[in-house]
C-alpha positions in Angstrom: 0.0 0.0 0.0 2.9 2.3 0.9 4.6 1.6 -2.5 1.4 2.5 -4.3 1.2 5.9 -2.7 4.9 6.5 -3.6 4.2 5.7 -7.3 1.2 8.0 -7.3 3.3 10.8 -5.8 6.1 10.3 -8.3 3.7 10.3 -11.2 2.0 13.6 -10.1 5.4 15.3 -9.6 6.5 14.3 -13.1 3.3 15.6 -14.6 3.7 18.9 -12.8 7.2 19.4 -13.9 6.3 18.5 -17.6 3.5 21.1 -17.5 5.8 23.8 -16.1 8.5 23.1 -18.7 6.4 22.9 -21.8 4.0 25.7 -20.6 6.9 28.1 -19.9 8.6 27.2 -23.2 5.4 28.0 -25.1 5.0 31.3 -23.3 8.6 32.3 -24.1 8.2 31.5 -27.8 4.9 33.5 -28.3 5.7 36.3 -30.7 5.4 39.8 -29.3 2.5 40.8 -31.5 0.5 37.8 -30.4 0.9 38.6 -26.7 0.2 42.3 -27.2 -3.0 41.2 -29.0 -4.3 40.1 -25.7 -4.4 43.8 -24.8 -6.4 44.6 -28.0 -9.8 44.2 -26.5 -8.8 46.7 -23.9 -6.4 49.0 -25.6 -7.3 48.9 -29.3 -10.8 47.9 -30.0 -12.3 50.4 -27.6 -10.7 53.3 -29.4 -12.8 55.0 -32.2 -9.9 55.5 -34.6 -6.1 55.2 -35.0 -5.6 58.8 -33.8 -7.5 58.4 -30.5 -4.6 56.5 -28.8 -1.1 56.6 -30.3 0.3 53.2 -30.8 3.8 54.2 -29.6 2.5 54.7 -26.1 1.9 51.0 -25.8 5.5 50.2 -26.7 6.7 52.9 -24.4 4.8 51.4 -21.5 6.1 47.8 -22.1 9.6 46.7 -20.9 12.3 45.8 -23.3 11.9 42.1 -22.7 8.3 42.4 -23.7 9.1 44.4 -26.8 11.5 41.8 -27.9 9.0 39.0 -27.3 11.3 37.4 -24.7 9.6 38.1 -21.4 6.3 37.2 -19.8 3.5 39.7 -20.0 3.2 41.1 -16.4 -0.2 42.1 -15.0 1.2 45.3 -13.6 2.3 46.3 -17.2 -1.2 45.7 -18.4 -2.7 47.8 -15.6 -0.2 50.6 -16.3 -1.0 50.6 -19.9 -4.7 50.7 -19.2 -4.3 53.7 -16.8 -2.3 55.5 -19.5 -5.0 54.8 -22.1 -7.8 56.0 -19.7 -5.9 59.2 -18.9 -5.3 59.9 -22.6 -8.9 59.3 -23.5 -10.1 61.5 -20.6 -7.9 64.4 -21.7 -8.9 64.1 -25.4 -12.6 63.8 -24.4 -12.8 60.5 -26.5 -15.8 58.3 -25.8 -15.3 54.8 -24.7 -16.9 52.5 -27.3 -17.3 48.8 -26.7 -19.4 46.0 -28.3 -20.4 42.4 -27.6 -18.6 40.8 -24.7 -16.7 44.0 -23.9 -19.9 45.8 -22.6 -19.2 44.8 -19.0 -15.7 46.2 -19.2 -17.1 49.5 -20.5 -19.5 49.9 -17.6 -17.1 49.3 -14.8 -15.0 52.4 -15.1 -18.0 54.7 -15.3 -17.9 57.5 -12.7 -19.8 60.8 -12.3 -16.8 62.7 -13.7 -16.5 60.8 -17.0 -20.1 59.5 -17.7 -22.2 62.4 -16.5 -22.7 65.9 -17.9 -22.8 68.2 -14.9 -23.4 71.3 -17.1 -27.1 70.2 -17.4 -27.6 70.5 -13.7 -26.0 73.8 -12.7 -29.2 75.9 -12.7 -31.9 73.4 -11.7 -32.3 69.7 -10.9 -35.1 68.7 -13.2 -36.2 65.3 -14.5 -37.5 64.6 -18.0 -39.6 61.5 -18.7 -39.8 60.4 -22.3 -43.3 60.3 -23.6 -44.8 56.9 -24.3 -44.1 55.3 -27.7 -46.9 55.6 -30.3 -49.4 52.8 -30.8 -48.2 49.9 -33.0 -49.8 48.8 -36.2 -52.5 46.9 -34.3 -53.4 49.9 -32.2 -51.9 48.4 -29.1 -50.2 50.7 -26.5 -46.6 50.0 -25.6 -46.2 47.5 -22.8 -45.7 48.9 -19.3 -46.1 47.3 -15.9 -48.1 48.8 -13.0 -45.0 49.5 -11.0 -43.2 51.3 -13.8 -46.3 53.4 -14.4 -46.2 54.3 -10.7 -42.6 55.4 -11.1 -43.5 57.7 -14.0 -46.6 59.1 -12.1 -44.5 59.8 -9.0 -42.0 61.8 -11.1 -44.6 63.7 -13.2 -46.5 64.8 -10.1 -43.3 65.9 -8.3 -41.3 69.1 -8.1 -38.5 67.4 -10.1 -40.5 67.0 -13.3 -40.1 69.2 -16.4 -41.7 68.8 -19.9 -38.7 70.6 -21.5 -35.8 68.2 -22.1 -33.5 71.2 -22.7 -33.9 72.1 -19.0 -33.5 68.5 -17.7 -30.6 67.3 -15.7 -31.8 63.6 -15.5 -33.6 61.6 -18.2 -35.9 58.7 -17.4 -37.0 56.2 -20.0 -40.6 55.8 -21.1 -39.6 52.2 -21.8 -40.4 49.7 -19.0 -37.0 48.3 -17.8 -38.1 46.9 -14.4 -38.4 43.3 -15.4 -35.6 42.0 -17.6 -36.4 38.3 -17.1 -37.2 37.1 -20.6 -39.7 34.5 -19.3 -41.8 37.2 -17.5 -45.0 38.6 -18.9 -43.7 42.1 -18.2 -40.6 41.6 -20.3 -40.3 44.4 -23.0 -38.7 43.2 -26.2 -36.6 45.1 -28.7 -35.2 47.6 -26.1 -32.0 48.3 -28.1 -33.9 49.4 -31.1 -36.2 51.5 -28.9 -33.3 53.2 -27.3 -31.8 54.0 -30.6 -34.9 56.0 -31.5 -34.6 58.3 -28.4 -33.6 61.8 -29.3 -31.5 62.4 -26.2 -30.1 58.9 -25.4 -26.5 59.9 -26.1 -25.2 56.5 -25.0 -27.1 56.8 -21.8 -25.4 59.9 -20.4 -27.5 61.6 -17.7 -30.1 58.8 -17.9 -31.3 56.7 -14.9 -32.5 53.2 -15.7 -34.7 51.5 -13.0 -34.6 47.7 -12.8 -35.9 45.1 -10.3 -35.3 41.8 -12.0 -32.4 40.8 -14.3 -31.4 37.5 -15.8 -33.5 34.4 -16.2 -33.6 30.7 -15.5 -31.4 28.9 -14.7 -28.4 31.2 -14.0 -30.1 34.6 -13.3 -27.1 36.5 -14.5 -27.1 39.8 -12.7 -25.9 42.0 -15.6 -28.1 40.3 -18.2 -30.5 43.1 -19.1 -30.9 42.4 -22.8 -29.5 45.8 -23.8 -26.4 47.9 -23.3 -27.0 50.6 -20.6 -24.0 52.6 -21.8 -23.2 55.5 -19.6 -26.6 55.5 -17.8 -26.9 55.3 -14.0 -28.3 52.0 -13.0 -30.8 52.1 -10.1 -31.2 48.4 -9.6 -32.4 45.9 -7.0 -30.4 42.9 -5.9 -27.1 44.5 -6.9 -23.9 42.8 -6.0 -20.6 44.4 -4.9 -19.0 42.9 -8.1 -21.4 44.7 -10.5 -21.9 48.0 -8.6 -20.0 51.0 -10.0 -19.2 52.8 -6.8 -20.3 56.4 -6.7 -22.3 55.9 -9.9 -24.9 53.1 -9.7 -27.5 53.0 -6.9 -28.9 49.9 -5.2 -32.7 50.1 -4.6 -34.9 47.7 -2.7 -37.0 45.0 -4.4 -40.8 45.8 -4.1 -43.8 43.8 -5.2 -46.6 44.8 -7.6 -49.0 46.0 -4.9 -46.5 48.4 -3.4 -48.1 51.8 -2.8 -47.4 54.8 -5.0 -47.4 57.3 -2.2 -46.8 57.1 1.5 -49.0 54.1 2.1 -49.0 52.3 5.4 -46.8 53.6 8.2 -44.6 51.3 10.3 -46.4 48.5 12.1 -44.4 48.8 15.3 -47.1 50.9 17.0 -45.6 50.8 20.5 -42.0 50.8 21.4 -42.2 48.9 24.7 -39.0 48.0 26.4 -37.6 45.3 26.6 -38.5 44.0 23.1 -38.8 40.3 23.8 -41.5 38.9 21.6 -43.0 35.5 21.2 -40.5 34.4 18.6 -36.8 35.2 18.6 -36.2 34.5 14.9 -38.7 33.8 12.1 -38.9 33.1 8.3 -41.6 31.8 6.1 -41.1 31.5 2.4 -40.2 29.4 -0.7 -37.2 27.2 -1.0 -35.6 25.9 -4.2 -34.8 22.3 -4.5 -31.9 23.0 -6.9 -30.3 25.8 -8.8 -28.9 29.1 -7.8 -30.0 30.4 -4.4 -31.1 26.9 -3.1 -28.2 26.2 -0.7 -29.1 28.7 2.0 -32.9 28.1 2.2 -32.5 24.3 1.9 -30.5 24.4 5.1 -32.9 26.4 7.3 -34.7 23.4 8.6 -31.6 22.6 10.8 -32.3 25.8 12.9 -36.1 25.4 13.2 -37.1 24.3 16.7 -40.9 25.1 16.7 -40.4 27.1 19.9 -38.6 30.5 19.6 -37.0 29.9 16.2 -39.5 29.4 13.4 -37.9 28.9 10.0 -40.4 27.2 7.6 -40.1 26.7 3.9 -42.1 25.1 1.1 -41.2 23.7 -2.3 -44.9 23.9 -3.3 -44.4 26.6 -6.0 -43.9 26.5 -9.8 -45.7 24.4 -12.4 -43.6 21.3 -12.0 -42.9 21.3 -8.2 -44.1 17.7 -7.8 -41.6 16.4 -10.3 -38.8 18.3 -8.7 -39.7 17.7 -5.0 -37.2 16.0 -2.7 -37.7 13.8 0.4 -38.3 16.7 2.7 -41.0 18.5 0.7 -44.0 16.9 2.3 -42.8 17.4 5.8 -41.8 21.0 5.0 -45.2 21.8 3.5 -47.0 20.5 6.6 -44.9 22.7 8.9 -45.2 25.6 6.5 -49.0 25.5 6.7 -49.0 25.8 10.5 -47.9 29.4 10.7 -49.4 32.6 9.4 -46.9 34.9 7.7 -48.3 38.2 9.0 -48.4 36.9 12.6 -44.8 35.8 12.4 -43.7 39.3 11.2 -45.5 41.0 14.0 -44.6 38.6 16.8 -40.9 38.1 16.0 -37.9 40.1 17.3 -35.7 39.2 14.3 -36.7 38.2 10.8 -34.4 36.2 8.6 -33.9 37.6 5.1 -32.1 35.0 3.0 -31.3 35.4 -0.6 -33.5 33.8 -3.2 -32.8 33.3 -6.9 -31.4 36.9 -6.7 -29.6 38.6 -3.9 -32.6 40.8 -2.9 -35.9 39.7 -1.4 -39.4 41.0 -0.7 -38.8 40.0 3.0 -36.4 42.9 3.5 -39.0 45.7 3.2 -41.7 43.6 4.9 -39.5 43.1 7.9 -38.6 46.8 8.0 -42.3 47.8 8.0 -43.2 45.3 10.7 -40.4 46.5 13.0 -38.9 43.1 12.8 -35.1 43.4 12.7 -33.7 42.0 9.5 -31.0 39.3 9.7 -29.4 39.3 6.3 -28.2 36.1 4.7 -27.1 37.3 1.2 -23.3 37.5 0.8 -22.2 40.2 -1.6 -25.5 42.1 -1.6 -25.3 45.9 -1.7 -28.0 47.0 0.5 -30.4 49.7 -0.7 -29.0 53.3 -0.7 -26.0 51.9 1.2 -23.8 54.9 0.4 -26.1 57.1 2.6 -27.9 54.8 5.0 -26.0 53.2 7.9 -27.5 49.8 7.9 -25.6 48.7 11.0 -28.2 50.8 13.0 -31.2 48.8 11.6 -30.1 45.3 10.5 -27.9 42.4 11.5 -25.5 40.8 8.9 -24.9 37.1 9.0 -22.8 34.9 6.7 -24.3 32.3 4.5 -21.3 30.0 5.1 -21.9 30.3 8.9 -25.6 29.7 9.0 -25.6 27.6 12.1 -24.2 30.5 14.1 -27.1 32.8 13.4 -29.1 31.9 16.6 -26.1 32.6 18.8 -25.5 35.9 17.0 -29.1 37.2 17.7 -29.1 35.9 21.2 -26.0 37.8 22.0 -27.6 41.2 21.3 -28.5 43.3 24.4 -32.0 44.6 25.0 -30.7 48.2 24.5 -29.3 47.2 21.1 -32.5 45.5 20.1 -34.5 48.5 21.1 -32.3 50.8 19.0 -32.4 48.5 16.0 -36.1 48.3 16.0 -36.6 52.1 16.3 -34.3 52.6 13.3 -36.3 50.1 11.2 -39.3 52.4 11.6 -37.4 55.6 10.8 -35.9 54.1 7.6 -39.2 52.6 6.5 -41.2 55.8 7.0 -38.6 58.1 5.5 -37.2 56.2 2.5 -39.0 52.9 1.8 -42.7 53.3 2.6 -43.7 54.0 -1.0 -42.4 54.0 -4.6 -42.5 57.8 -4.5 -40.0 57.8 -1.6 -37.7 55.3 -3.2 -37.6 57.3 -6.4 -37.1 60.6 -4.7 -34.3 59.1 -2.5 -32.6 57.9 -5.7 -32.8 61.4 -7.2 -31.5 63.1 -4.0 -28.5 60.7 -3.9 -27.6 61.7 -7.5 -28.2 65.4 -6.6 -25.7 65.3 -3.8 -23.0 64.2 -6.3 -23.3 67.4 -8.1 -20.2 69.6 -7.5 -22.1 72.7 -6.1 -24.9 71.0 -4.2 -24.3 70.8 -0.4 -24.2 67.2 0.8 -26.3 66.2 3.9 -24.2 64.3 6.4 -24.9 60.9 7.9 -26.7 62.4 10.9 -29.4 63.8 8.6 -29.7 60.7 6.5 -30.0 58.3 9.4 -32.3 60.3 11.8 -35.8 61.6 11.6 -37.1 63.4 9.6 -34.5 62.2 7.1 -32.8 63.8 4.0 -35.9 64.2 1.9 -37.4 66.7 4.4 -34.1 68.4 5.2 -33.5 70.9 2.4 -29.9 72.1 2.5 -30.6 75.1 0.4 -32.4 76.6 3.5 -29.3 76.7 5.6 -25.8 75.3 5.9 -26.1 74.6 9.6 -28.3 72.2 11.5 -28.5 74.8 14.2 -31.4 76.4 12.2 -33.4 73.2 11.7 -36.4 72.9 14.1 -36.0 69.2 14.6 -32.3 69.4 15.5 -32.4 71.7 18.6 -32.8 68.8 21.0 -30.1 66.6 19.3 -27.6 69.4 19.3 -28.5 70.8 22.7 -29.4 74.2 21.3 -32.2 76.6 22.2 -34.2 78.6 19.7 -33.5 82.3 19.7 -35.5 84.3 22.3 -37.5 86.5 19.9 -40.1 86.1 17.1 -41.5 87.7 14.0 -45.2 88.4 13.9 -46.7 87.9 10.4 -50.3 89.3 10.1 -52.2 88.2 7.0 -54.7 90.8 5.9 -57.4 89.5 3.5 -60.4 91.6 4.3 -58.8 95.0 4.8 -61.4 96.8 6.8 -60.9 100.6 7.3 -58.1 101.1 9.7 -59.0 103.0 12.9 -58.3 102.6 16.7 -61.4 100.5 17.1 -60.4 98.1 14.3 -59.4 94.6 15.2 -56.2 94.8 13.1 -55.2 98.1 14.7 -55.7 96.6 18.2 -53.7 93.5 17.2 -50.7 95.5 16.1 -50.8 97.4 19.5 -51.0 94.1 21.4 -48.0 92.6 19.6 -46.0 95.8 20.0 -46.2 95.4 23.8 -44.8 91.8 23.8 -41.4 91.4 25.4 -40.2 89.0 22.8 -41.3 90.7 19.6 -38.5 91.4 17.1 -40.4 92.5 14.0 -43.9 92.9 12.7 -44.8 92.1 9.1 -48.1 92.9 7.5 -49.0 90.8 4.4 -51.6 92.9 2.6 -53.7 90.8 0.3 -56.9 92.8 0.4 -58.7 94.5 -2.5 -58.3 97.9 -0.8 -55.2 99.9 -1.1 -52.8 99.7 1.8 -53.4 102.4 4.4 -51.1 105.3 4.7 -48.4 105.2 7.3 -50.3 107.7 9.5 -53.2 105.3 10.1 -51.0 102.5 11.6 -50.4 102.5 15.4 -46.8 103.5 16.4 -44.5 100.5 16.9 -41.6 102.6 18.4 -38.3 100.7 18.2 -39.9 97.6 16.6 -39.4 97.3 12.8 -42.7 97.3 11.0 -43.0 96.0 7.4 -46.0 96.1 5.1 -45.7 93.9 2.0 -48.3 94.3 -0.6 -49.1 90.9 -2.1 -51.5 92.3 -4.7 -50.0 92.1 -8.3 -51.9 95.2 -9.5 -50.4 98.6 -10.2 -51.8 100.1 -7.0 -49.7 101.7 -4.4 -46.4 100.1 -3.8 -45.6 98.4 -0.5 -43.7 100.4 2.1 -41.7 99.6 5.2 -41.6 101.4 8.6 -38.1 101.0 10.1 -38.4 101.6 13.8 -39.0 105.0 15.3 -37.7 106.9 12.3 -40.8 105.9 10.3 -39.0 106.5 7.0 -41.0 105.1 4.0 -38.8 103.0 1.6 -40.1 102.2 -1.8 -39.5 98.6 -2.7 -41.0 95.7 -4.6 -42.1 92.8 -2.5 -40.5 89.4 -2.9 -43.8 88.0 -3.7 -44.3 90.2 -6.8 -40.7 89.5 -8.0 -41.3 85.7 -7.7 -44.6 85.9 -9.5 -43.1 88.0 -12.3 -40.2 85.6 -12.7 -42.5 82.6 -12.7 -44.8 84.1 -15.4 -41.7 84.7 -17.5 -41.0 81.0 -17.3 -44.5 80.4 -18.8 -45.7 78.1 -16.1 -43.1 75.3 -16.2 -42.1 75.6 -12.5 -41.2 72.3 -11.0 -37.8 73.0 -9.4 -37.6 72.0 -5.8 -35.1 74.8 -5.4 -37.2 77.6 -6.8 -39.5 79.6 -4.7 -42.7 79.8 -6.7 -46.4 80.1 -5.8 -48.9 77.6 -7.0 -50.8 80.4 -8.6 -48.4 80.4 -11.6 -49.6 76.8 -12.4 -53.2 77.8 -13.1 -55.0 80.2 -15.3 -56.7 81.7 -12.3 -55.1 85.1 -11.7 -56.0 85.2 -8.1 -53.1 85.3 -5.7 -53.0 82.2 -3.6 -53.7 82.3 0.1 -50.6 80.2 0.5 -48.5 83.4 0.2 -48.9 83.8 3.9 -46.4 81.0 4.3 -43.9 82.3 1.8 -40.3 82.4 3.3 -39.8 86.2 3.1 -36.3 87.3 3.7 -37.6 89.8 6.3 -38.3 86.8 8.6 -35.0 86.4 10.4 -36.0 84.8 13.7 -36.5 81.1 14.4 -40.1 81.6 15.5 -42.9 82.9 13.4 -46.2 84.1 15.0 -48.8 83.6 12.3 -51.9 85.8 12.8 -55.2 86.6 11.0 -56.1 90.2 10.9 -59.2 89.7 13.1 -57.4 87.6 15.8 -58.2 88.8 19.3 -55.3 87.9 21.7 -53.8 89.8 24.6 -50.1 90.2 25.2 -49.9 87.7 28.0 -51.5 85.0 25.7 -48.9 85.7 23.0 -45.9 85.7 25.4 -47.1 82.5 27.1 -47.5 80.7 23.8 -44.1 81.7 22.7 -42.6 80.4 26.0 -44.2 77.1 25.4 -43.0 77.0 21.7 -39.4 77.5 22.8 -39.7 74.1 24.5 -41.3 72.5 21.5 -39.7 74.3 18.5 -40.6 71.5 16.0 -44.3 71.8 16.5 -47.2 74.2 15.9 -48.2 75.9 19.2 -51.3 78.0 19.4 -54.8 78.6 20.6 -57.6 77.7 18.3 -57.8 73.9 17.8 -59.8 71.6 15.6 -60.0 67.8 15.1 -60.4 65.2 12.4 -62.2 61.9 12.6 -63.1 59.0 10.4 -66.8 59.1 9.3 -67.9 55.5 8.6 -71.2 56.6 7.1 -69.4 58.6 4.4 -66.3 56.4 4.3 -64.2 59.6 4.4 -62.4 61.8 6.9 -64.5 64.3 8.8 -63.5 67.8 10.2 -65.0 69.3 13.3 -64.7 72.5 15.3 -66.7 71.2 18.2 -65.3 70.9 21.7 -63.9 67.4 22.1 -61.5 65.6 24.4 -58.9 65.7 21.7 -57.6 67.8 18.9 -55.2 67.3 15.9 -55.1 70.7 14.2 -54.0 74.1 15.6 -55.1 76.8 13.3 -52.4 79.1 12.0 -54.6 82.2 12.5 -53.0 82.4 16.0 -50.0 80.1 16.3 -46.3 79.9 16.5 -44.1 77.6 14.3 -40.5 77.5 13.0 -39.7 79.5 9.9 -38.3 76.4 8.2 -41.8 75.2 7.7 -42.4 78.3 5.5 -39.6 77.1 3.3 -40.8 73.5 3.2 -44.4 74.7 2.4 -43.2 76.7 -0.6 -40.5 74.5 -1.9 -41.4 70.9 -1.0 -45.2 70.4 -0.8 -46.8 69.0 -4.0 -48.0 71.6 -6.5 -51.3 69.7 -6.6 -51.9 70.6 -3.0 -50.9 74.2 -3.5 -53.3 74.4 -6.4 -56.1 73.0 -4.3 -55.5 75.7 -1.7 -55.5 78.4 -4.3 -58.7 77.3 -6.0 -60.6 77.1 -2.8 -59.0 80.2 -1.1 -59.1 78.0 2.0 -57.4 75.2 3.9 -53.9 76.6 3.9 -53.8 76.2 7.7 -54.9 72.6 7.5 -52.1 72.0 4.9 -49.5 73.5 7.2 -50.7 71.2 10.0 -50.4 68.2 7.6 -46.9 69.3 6.7 -45.6 69.7 10.3 -47.2 66.5 11.5 -45.7 64.6 8.5 -42.3 65.9 9.3 -42.4 65.4 13.1 -45.0 62.5 13.4 -46.2 64.5 16.4 -49.4 66.4 17.3 -49.5 70.2 17.6 -49.8 71.8 21.0 -52.8 73.8 22.3 -52.3 76.4 25.0 -55.1 77.4 27.5 -58.7 76.7 26.9 -59.5 79.6 24.5 -61.8 78.3 21.7 -62.7 81.4 19.7 -60.1 83.8 18.5 -61.9 85.9 15.9 -63.4 89.3 16.2 -67.2 88.6 16.0 -67.9 92.1 14.8 -66.2 91.4 11.5 -69.1 90.8 9.1 -67.1 90.3 5.9 -65.0 87.4 7.2 -64.9 84.5 4.8 -65.1 82.2 7.8 -68.7 83.2 8.1 -69.5 81.6 4.7 -71.6 78.4 5.2 -69.6 76.8 2.4 -66.4 77.4 4.3 -66.8 74.3 6.5 -67.7 72.0 3.5 -64.6 73.2 1.7 -62.4 72.3 4.6 -63.8 68.9 4.9 -63.1 68.3 1.2 -59.6 69.6 1.6 -58.9 67.2 4.4 -59.7 64.2 2.2 -57.8 65.6 -0.8 -54.7 66.2 1.3 -54.8 62.7 2.8 -55.1 61.2 -0.7 -52.1 63.1 -2.0 -50.0 62.4 1.1 -51.0 58.8 0.8 -52.0 58.5 4.4 -53.4 60.6 7.3 -50.4 62.4 9.0 -52.4 64.3 11.6 -51.9 63.0 15.1 -54.4 63.3 17.9 -53.6 64.8 21.3 -55.3 65.3 24.6 -52.7 67.6 26.0 -53.1 71.3 26.8 -50.6 73.7 28.3 -51.8 76.2 30.9 -49.7 78.7 32.9 -48.9 77.8 36.5 -51.8 78.5 38.9 -54.1 79.0 35.9 -57.7 79.2 37.1 -56.5 78.3 40.6 -58.5 80.1 43.4 -55.5 82.2 44.5 -54.7 85.9 44.3 -54.1 87.1 40.7 -51.0 88.9 41.9 -49.3 85.5 42.4 -49.7 84.7 38.7 -47.3 85.6 36.0 -49.8 85.8 33.1 -52.6 87.7 34.7 -54.4 88.9 31.6 -55.1 85.3 30.5 -57.4 84.9 33.5 -59.6 87.6 32.0 -60.2 85.8 28.7 -63.4 83.8 28.2 -63.6 80.6 26.4 
């Protein structure tokens, strides 16, 4: 037996020596031009003509032994030659052209600096969607899946959209590229020829291609799309680290056909009780594949299933021929699979296993996030969605497919504090980036936008904390210090003064008995007032300066919002009372937007919704325009007929400083679900709760003016303009959507209007009906109901207590009736 082993060892050694000798000899005798030809696919065939890359540079880069055909071709030499060629092509602005099997090589080097035209994005970040292709000879419309139609709808209804391709920074195909599995019913054929007909294709430069499925049975090759993406940015699900072009492509999540277009369902982790020990520690329920790619991991899960705290059940009962392909475990697996409800497992498990399927991504990933079930990822090499911005270590647990049996020990080792933090973060990420197709698309665009040279990038703190990057517009400020939701995190306090903004819509004659005159006097006596701004939107001309009450040292601005040729607005600056002639910002913006002929979709431009309609009326949304005169953190929004005393104003401001991210005010309203009408209802009756604080007498942070003007959907602003109503409800929607918190009501005051004002639009019987209609329209466009109910009310210390009024700080509040 020992002799036999020795003979085998001698034979193997001889074979190895013979291979090395003859192999080395053949390598040495290969002519130089044959060995250099191995570089041709990379150095020669990718060049458009002989003048693009001088041939003598190749000889210059190769050592003498290689030039003489006597030395082996070193990989370092190849790399150096490639770098030289790339540098030359970059300097000469030559385009990289590849065909056939070289397409993958052409895609890998793409970066923003050589495959993207920044000059299209300097002024605005707009997105152009190609129109649908014409009907074919049979009169059939071009094929498009429901999900791709949702993507197009989300873009076209957004601030990114433009109908003018000359103004566009990004181009999105009208061709459905989501499903590139040739066996799928949603597979679109002849994509290369369709791309060739596009006027602005330009080899894909500045284009974004969305894709969920690539490859087909049996290999499911990741980069098999059926067409050459060229220099287009690929926003793709199930992307691997091998195929991702860093800083260029974007990994997106895999979502199913019923995924909502807009916000949809919020996170399902309704309560954040501590500790977070649920009925099951780890759970998974899904398909397994008897053979083929992706089968190894799921076929091994039964080893961890214990029917107690670890529930990992699979079924091979899928596909047309599952009975012919089933193995010995199929029947037992199917019986165990039928015992558990999938939704119940998601809601009652601390951790949810997310193993790879045929492709790296899985529907389970988003389902686990929504349910507040911490994802445990089993998909080696998968680039997680938006990984360049989102810190997934705060919301998910990575496991290794090769170390599957260690997964229970890994999840058991996590502390209660860590579990609590992970679960909280799943809800933040779901609600801010993954809750709808709209959010996924907008996040993709914002990641591209941050790659532009002149656009300020949001840091990891913004991306990974509420309210997220989509609601934090860096054009507003370059410091988190001025964001209302960052005061607590950064241990800052809002500034100790406010700007009063009084919106005048009726414009009754100004005299000492007028409600507006009294209101200005009241605000002037406040100890925190920094500036008073009058927004004049009435039909009457603005009163002369002599008619207004004196404001002494407090700056007093009157801005005429009317676009007519009547008297220009004027400004009182403190005690000097000098009248400065100036055009209001509102008029300048309106004129500018009319010059642009209505195509106003930039999320950076400050434009009223009134420019989007043929109605020449100025929108009531102007009261929330971010005027440059507003320099304080706090804004006191007032209607002209509000009746408040100075103590009420100062107390409300004191409360707001403790809650700068919310609306704080006096008049409150509530919403409710009306089963009889199957719609949302609106009420002003006294109830045990409220969800709206009217902005006719309320404090809020000035950043919400900027969001209202530059972020809210133009459809909503158009609704407000057409009804000349509901702007306060929309502002409440916005703030509750950002904070996920209720507004705050102070004291028990219910009425805040001057009852002697007969011309008030709030006395119109149709006013209430309009507001109820607005409530349902807003909820539809937002995709959910963001308003949050509250039973809390803030009163001053000793408020209504039977003690001497001299012991109370805010004495005038006691004199106010309900």
